[in-house]
C-alpha positions as CSV (number, residue, x, y, z in Angstrom):
1,M,28.9,101.4,-22.0
2,F,31.2,104.1,-23.2
3,H,31.0,107.9,-23.2
4,D,33.4,108.7,-26.0
5,T,35.6,107.2,-28.8
6,D,38.6,107.1,-26.4
7,Q,36.7,104.9,-24.0
8,L,35.4,102.7,-26.9
9,A,38.9,102.2,-28.1
10,V,40.1,101.1,-24.7
11,I,37.1,98.7,-24.3
12,Q,37.7,97.1,-27.6
13,E,41.4,96.7,-26.9
14,V,40.7,95.0,-23.5
15,K,38.0,92.8,-25.2
16,N,40.5,91.7,-27.9
17,Q,43.2,91.0,-25.3
18,T,40.8,88.9,-23.2
19,K,39.5,87.1,-26.3
20,N,43.1,86.1,-27.2
21,E,43.8,85.0,-23.7
22,L,40.7,82.9,-23.4
23,S,40.7,81.7,-27.1
24,E,37.0,82.3,-27.3
25,E,34.6,85.0,-28.5
26,I,33.5,87.6,-25.9
27,Q,29.7,88.0,-26.0
28,T,29.5,91.3,-23.9
29,E,27.6,94.0,-25.7
30,I,29.4,97.3,-26.0
31,S,27.0,100.3,-26.4
32,P,27.1,104.0,-25.9
33,F,26.1,105.4,-22.5
34,D,22.6,106.7,-22.7
35,G,21.8,107.6,-19.1
36,F,22.1,106.3,-15.6
37,T,19.3,104.5,-13.8
38,L,19.4,104.1,-10.0
39,A,18.9,100.7,-8.6
40,E,15.7,100.0,-6.8
41,E,15.6,101.3,-3.2
42,R,16.1,97.8,-1.7
43,H,19.4,97.5,-3.5
44,Q,20.7,100.9,-2.4
45,K,23.5,100.6,0.2
46,Y,22.8,96.9,0.2
47,F,25.7,95.8,2.3
48,L,25.3,98.7,4.8
49,K,21.7,97.7,5.4
50,R,22.9,94.5,7.1
51,Y,24.0,96.7,10.0
52,P,20.9,98.2,11.6
53,D,22.8,100.4,14.1
54,A,24.8,102.0,11.3
55,V,21.6,102.6,9.3
56,R,19.9,104.1,12.3
57,R,22.8,106.5,13.1
58,L,23.1,107.6,9.5
59,Q,19.4,108.2,9.1
60,E,19.7,110.6,12.0
61,L,22.1,112.6,9.9
62,Y,20.3,111.9,6.5
63,P,16.6,111.5,7.3
64,S,15.3,111.4,3.7
65,F,15.9,108.5,1.3
66,D,17.6,110.8,-1.2
67,S,19.9,112.4,1.4
68,F,20.8,108.9,2.8
69,N,21.3,107.4,-0.6
70,N,23.4,110.3,-1.9
71,A,25.6,110.7,1.3
72,T,29.2,110.1,0.7
73,L,29.5,108.7,4.2
74,A,26.8,106.1,3.5
75,A,28.6,105.1,0.3
76,R,32.0,104.8,1.9
77,L,30.5,102.7,4.9
78,N,28.8,100.5,2.3
79,S,32.3,99.9,0.8
80,F,33.7,99.3,4.3
81,V,31.3,96.6,5.2
82,K,31.7,95.0,1.8
83,G,35.4,94.8,2.6
84,C,36.7,97.3,0.0
85,V,38.2,99.7,2.5
86,K,39.7,99.3,6.0
87,M,38.3,101.3,8.9
88,A,41.6,103.1,9.6
89,D,41.7,104.2,6.0
90,L,38.1,105.4,6.0
91,L,38.6,107.4,9.1
92,S,41.7,109.0,7.6
93,E,39.8,109.7,4.4
94,I,37.0,111.5,6.3
95,R,39.6,113.8,7.9
96,E,40.6,114.8,4.3
97,W,37.1,115.7,3.1
98,Q,36.6,119.4,2.3
99,I,34.2,120.0,5.2
100,P,34.9,121.9,8.5
101,E,37.1,120.0,10.9
102,A,34.3,120.0,13.5
103,E,32.1,118.2,11.0
104,Q,34.9,115.7,10.2
105,E,35.3,114.9,13.9
106,K,31.5,114.5,14.3
107,L,31.4,112.0,11.4
108,V,34.5,110.1,12.8
109,A,32.8,109.9,16.2
110,I,29.6,108.5,14.6
111,V,31.5,105.9,12.6
112,K,33.5,104.8,15.7
113,G,30.3,104.6,17.7
114,I,28.5,102.2,15.4
115,R,28.1,98.6,16.6
116,W,29.4,96.5,13.8
């Protein structure tokens, strides 16, 4: 899906390059963005949910489904357990968030205390 003509041009260019490299037609539909639909609840933070201690600790911070689902920390931890970010990098990132230092340290302590 694309948002504007610039994105469409890039998509078409990549599609053509890939077609030439593979020597076959690409069947992927290209259509304009018409809205975002959240995945079902069971798919939200899918990888993180494999760690009950992490979920329990985060639900203490974010008790409602929406607050948990929308929490940057939950999203970043989901990336961590999927293997997309290293723990040291995540902890460093938290310390750069535009929140008070005391809140940063609280989040770092929570993350370090999780039984992975």
